N, C-alpha and C positions, 0 to 999 in steps of 0.2 A: 504493500500499500504506500510505502514511502515514495517509490518511483513515480506513483500516480501524483502525489502531491508536488513532487520535484517537477514533473511534466507540466502541471498546471502553473506553477511558478514561472517556468521557462516559457511557456506560452504567453503569460502576461507580459513578461519582459520583452518578448520578440514583437509584440503587437501593440505596445502602449502608445497612447495618443498625446500624452502630456510631455512637456519639456522638463527634462531631467536636470534642472538647474544645480542642486546640490549633490545629487547622487544618492541621498539618504533613502528616499522611497524605494529606488531600485535595489539598494544594498539590502534593506529590510524585507524585501519580497523574497521569501524563503519557505521551504518545507522543513519540518523537524519531527523527528521520531520521539514521541513522548513516553509511550508505554509499549514494551515488547515482551510478552510473556507467552507461554504456550496456550493461554486462553484468551489473551486480549492483545490486540495491537491498536494503538492510537496514534495518529499522525495528524499534524496540523499544516496548513498553508496559509500564510497570512502576509499582508502589507503592514509592516510593523510601525509606521509613523502615525501620529494622531490625526494627520490631515488626509489619511488615506480615504476616509469615507467621503470627503469632499470630492477628491478625484474620481471616485467611482460615481457618486451621486450626480456629478456634472457631465458624465458620459466620456471622460477621458480615459477609462479603463473598463475593460470587460472581465474583470477579475472573477466575479461570481460565475459568470459563464463558463470560463476556462476550468474552474474548480469543479463545477457541476458536470460538464461534459466528460472530464477525465474520470471522475468518481463513477458516474453512471455507466461508462464504458467498461471500467474495470470490475465493478460489481456484476455486470452481466457476464463477463468472462468467467469469474469465479463461480457464479451460480450454475453456468453451463458445465463447468468442471465437475461440481458436486453432483448434478444430475446425471452425468455419464457415469461417475463411481457408483452412485445409487442403482443405476440401471443395470450395472455389471455385477451386482451382488448376487 
């Protein structure tokens, strides 16, 4: 799942429509593995600056779309793999 979050962050940086004056928002746009156990994996992808909501709200970023598309695609892949394993039992 971390690679999904990393892909979403990369897609955001590749398609951003805001002028990156300080570099802070681009630098803070990243994925992080928060929890990784045999029962639970938690990853985050975020734009870590306070003004990120302004950039998204004004239409200068498709951040939520990138994260959603990446996540839905990966979940569909994982569910398909589980269905195949169940069918082969």
